[in-house]
C-alpha positions in Angstrom: 89.4 102.8 120.7 91.9 100.3 119.3 90.2 97.9 116.6 91.2 94.3 116.4 90.9 93.2 112.4 89.9 90.0 111.3 90.4 89.0 107.4 89.0 85.5 106.7 89.4 83.9 103.8 89.4 87.2 101.4 89.7 86.7 97.8 89.8 89.7 95.2 90.6 90.2 91.4 90.7 93.3 89.1 88.4 91.9 86.2 89.3 88.2 85.4 92.3 88.6 86.7 93.1 87.6 90.5 95.2 89.3 92.8 93.8 87.7 96.3 93.9 83.9 97.3 92.1 83.0 100.2 93.8 85.4 102.8 93.5 85.7 106.7 94.9 87.0 109.4 93.9 88.6 112.4 95.5 91.9 114.7 94.6 92.6 118.2 93.7 95.5 119.5 97.0 98.0 119.6 98.5 95.7 117.6 101.5 96.8 115.0 101.1 94.8 112.0 102.7 94.6 108.6 102.1 93.3 105.0 105.6 92.5 103.7 106.7 91.4 99.9 107.8 92.1 96.7 106.5 94.8 94.1 103.0 93.1 92.6 102.6 90.3 95.3 99.2 91.9 96.4 99.9 94.2 99.6 98.2 97.6 98.7 95.5 95.4 97.6 95.1 93.8 100.7 95.2 97.2 102.6 92.9 98.8 100.2 90.3 95.7 101.2 90.4 96.8 104.3 90.6 100.7 103.8 87.5 100.1 102.3 88.2 101.1 99.1 88.4 98.1 97.5 85.5 95.2 97.7 86.2 91.2 98.0 85.6 88.9 95.9 85.0 86.3 98.7 85.8 85.8 102.6 85.2 88.4 105.3 87.0 91.4 106.6 86.0 92.6 110.8 86.8 95.3 112.8 86.6 94.3 116.0 82.4 93.0 116.6 81.9 94.4 113.2 81.8 93.0 109.7 82.7 95.9 107.1 83.3 93.8 103.8 82.1 90.8 102.3 81.0 90.0 98.8 77.6 91.9 99.2 78.6 94.0 101.1 81.1 96.7 101.5 81.1 99.5 104.3 82.7 102.9 102.7 86.1 104.3 104.7 84.5 106.8 105.9 82.8 104.8 108.1 85.5 102.4 109.7 87.1 104.5 112.3 90.6 104.0 110.2 93.1 106.8 109.4 96.0 106.7 106.2 98.8 107.5 106.1 100.7 107.3 102.3 103.9 107.8 100.4 103.6 110.9 99.0 102.0 112.6 102.1 98.7 113.6 100.6 98.9 117.2 102.2 96.7 119.8 101.0 99.7 122.4 100.0 97.2 125.9 100.7 97.3 124.8 104.3 99.5 125.1 107.2 100.5 122.6 109.2 98.3 123.5 111.8 95.4 123.6 109.5 96.5 120.6 107.9 96.0 118.6 111.1 92.6 120.2 111.7 91.3 119.2 108.5 89.8 116.2 109.5 88.0 117.8 112.8 85.6 119.8 111.2 82.2 118.4 113.6 84.2 119.4 117.0 83.8 122.9 118.2 87.2 125.6 117.8 88.7 125.2 121.2 88.6 121.6 121.2 89.6 121.9 117.3 92.3 123.6 118.9 93.4 122.0 121.3 93.5 119.0 119.5 95.7 119.9 117.1 98.1 120.8 119.7 98.3 117.9 121.0 98.8 116.2 118.0 101.7 118.8 117.0 103.8 118.0 120.3 103.1 114.2 120.3 105.1 114.5 116.9 107.4 117.2 117.5 106.1 119.5 114.9 104.6 122.1 116.8 107.4 124.7 116.4 106.1 124.5 112.6 102.5 124.7 113.0 102.2 128.1 110.9 104.4 126.8 108.1 102.8 125.0 104.4 104.2 122.0 103.6 106.4 123.1 100.7 108.9 124.5 103.6 108.6 121.4 105.1 111.3 118.3 104.5 110.0 115.1 104.2 110.7 113.4 107.5 108.7 116.8 108.7 106.1 116.2 106.1 105.5 112.8 106.8 104.8 113.8 110.9 102.4 116.0 110.0 100.9 113.9 107.6 100.7 111.0 110.8 99.3 113.8 113.2 96.2 114.6 110.6 96.0 111.0 110.6 95.3 110.8 114.4 93.9 113.4 114.6 90.2 112.1 114.4 92.0 109.2 116.9 91.1 106.1 114.6 90.8 102.5 115.6 93.1 101.8 112.8 95.6 103.3 111.0 96.8 102.1 107.5 100.1 103.0 106.4 101.3 102.4 102.6 104.9 102.7 101.8 104.6 105.4 103.9 108.9 105.7 104.1 110.1 104.3 100.9 110.5 108.2 99.6 112.9 109.0 102.1 116.5 108.3 102.6 117.9 105.1 104.2 119.2 106.9 107.8 115.4 109.3 108.0 113.7 106.1 107.1 114.9 103.9 109.8 114.9 107.0 112.7 110.8 108.0 111.7 109.9 104.5 111.6 110.8 103.7 115.4 109.7 107.2 116.0 106.0 106.5 114.3 106.1 103.1 115.9 106.4 104.9 119.6 104.2 107.0 118.5 101.2 104.4 117.5 102.2 102.5 120.9 101.7 105.8 122.9 98.4 106.0 121.9 97.5 102.9 121.7 96.4 102.5 118.4 96.1 99.1 116.1 98.2 99.7 112.9 99.0 97.8 109.8 101.8 99.0 107.6 102.7 97.7 103.7 106.3 97.4 103.2 108.8 95.6 100.7 111.6 96.5 103.0 112.3 93.7 105.5 114.4 95.9 108.2 111.6 98.0 107.8 109.2 95.9 109.0 110.8 93.8 111.4 111.8 97.7 113.2 108.2 98.6 113.0 105.7 95.4 112.8 105.0 93.4 116.2 103.6 90.7 113.8 103.9 90.2 110.0 102.7 88.8 106.8 104.8 87.4 104.4 103.4 87.7 100.7 103.6 86.1 97.6 101.4 85.9 94.8 98.6 87.0 96.2 98.7 84.9 99.3 100.2 85.0 102.7 103.1 82.4 103.6 103.7 83.2 107.3 102.1 85.4 109.8 104.7 85.3 112.4 106.5 87.7 114.7 109.7 88.9 113.2 112.6 86.3 115.5 110.0 83.7 114.3 110.0 84.6 110.1 113.8 85.3 110.9 114.4 81.6 112.6 111.6 79.5 111.5 110.3 80.2 108.4 107.6 77.6 107.2 108.3 78.0 103.5 111.2 78.5 101.6 110.4 81.5 99.6 110.1 83.1 103.6 113.7 81.8 103.9 114.5 83.6 101.2 113.1 86.4 101.6 113.4 87.4 104.9 117.2 87.8 106.8 120.7 86.6 104.3 121.1 83.6 104.6 122.7 80.5 102.1 121.7 76.9 101.1 123.5 74.5 101.6 123.2 70.6 101.0 122.6 68.2 104.2 121.4 64.6 104.0 119.2 63.1 107.3 121.1 60.6 109.0 118.0 58.9 111.0 118.9 60.2 114.4 117.2 63.7 114.5 120.3 65.2 112.9 121.4 66.4 109.3 124.9 65.7 107.8 126.4 69.0 106.5 130.1 69.6 104.7 130.9 72.3 107.9 129.2 69.5 110.1 126.3 66.8 111.9 123.1 69.2 112.7 120.9 68.3 115.3 116.8 69.2 113.8 113.7 68.8 114.9 112.5 68.3 112.0 111.8 64.6 111.1 114.1 63.7 108.1 114.7 60.3 107.0 118.1 58.7 106.7 119.4 59.3 103.3 117.1 62.2 102.5 118.9 65.2 100.7 117.8 68.6 102.0 118.9 72.0 101.4 120.2 73.6 104.8 119.4 77.0 105.5 122.0 79.3 107.2 122.5 82.5 108.5 125.4 84.8 108.6 125.3 84.9 112.3 125.5 81.3 112.2 129.2 80.9 110.8 131.4 82.2 113.3 135.2 83.2 112.2 137.3 81.4 114.6 141.2 80.9 113.9 141.5 77.9 115.9 138.7 75.8 113.9 139.4 73.0 111.4 136.8 73.5 109.0 138.4 76.2 106.8 137.1 78.2 104.0 138.1 81.0 101.4 137.4 84.9 101.1 135.4 85.3 97.8 134.1 88.9 98.6 133.3 90.9 101.9 131.1 94.0 102.4 132.2 96.8 104.7 129.3 97.4 107.2 131.1 99.7 110.1 131.0 97.3 112.9 131.3 94.4 110.8 132.3 92.7 107.3 129.7 90.0 105.5 132.3 87.7 104.4 131.1 85.1 101.4 133.0 82.2 101.4 133.6 79.2 100.0 134.2 75.9 100.8 136.1 72.9 99.6 133.6 71.7 97.8 132.7 74.9 95.9 129.7 75.7 98.1 129.2 79.4 99.1 128.0 80.8 102.6 127.9 84.2 104.5 129.9 84.9 108.1 129.1 88.1 109.6 132.2 89.2 111.4 133.7 91.8 114.0 135.5 94.1 111.2 138.3 94.4 113.3 138.9 90.9 111.5 139.3 92.6 108.0 141.0 89.6 105.9 141.7 89.8 102.1 140.0 88.1 99.7 141.2 84.7 98.9 142.4 84.5 102.0 141.9 81.3 104.2 139.9 82.1 107.3 139.2 79.4 110.1 135.1 78.9 110.3 132.5 76.4 112.8 128.9 76.6 112.9 126.5 78.0 115.4 123.2 77.2 114.4 120.3 77.2 117.3 117.7 76.9 114.9 118.1 74.4 112.5 115.5 75.0 109.2 115.9 72.2 106.3 113.5 71.6 103.2 113.7 69.0 100.6 116.6 69.4 98.2 116.0 71.6 94.6 
């Protein structure tokens, strides 16, 4: 049965060094969450606290209706109904694929164990490799076996610590989508740790962006991208730049590129920095606003242009690749912003 996860006001430290500060979040049964942030922000430590490998200094962690961590009590990992998948796969080299998947099923009868192994290998598409050993498999195949082994005991919660980071980019994206589909098929609650925002966006229903041991925002990927609550989240999630704006006092903010409506209350004359994403800047040959191309990056279907405005400010624009302009060329642009996000000017 899928577990819910409730982390409330959790703190953790290594000796006298604080690592986590007053962290809170929740996952519903069957929901897929992600802890996203730069190296050293505490996301793997938080995952280890949820797993029961680390105690908490303050706060509580509950799995469904059962409190499993407090400063005075720690339920061990083997009693938490969790499965774990790690970056290094951690397969047993002396066991076959089938043997690895069967490892956590020792309490079952031989017939039940064999049936469960077949079911899991079919689920991850590895039945044909059941008699092979880990060293005979590719990295992607090893990761599938690690997932099958973790799912075999039917855990209520799956924890994944940077499980795709050692794979090449194309395989990482494809496998993360496959693992998400498998978790949805089994209805398993899951929590992923990663520093890769593309992986997080593709994998998770909800994401917690972490910075220096705290969660800056816990939200759906769409909301993180379009409605970041802090400047750090706006900077870390997606690509974009800040341009200077001035509040007009009429629910609008004036920028070099035009006047934008805003749901934020900005006093007239207040200087702000307005977040503009590459998809907010539309290339339009008939637009009156012009900008000079200072660099470009070919991405197949699109170019990412870095543009210099007359003031010297720079913005990014994502443009279909049949618009192949030269560096130094002036092109027409216009704003097409649906979510205006502004922060106090720095």
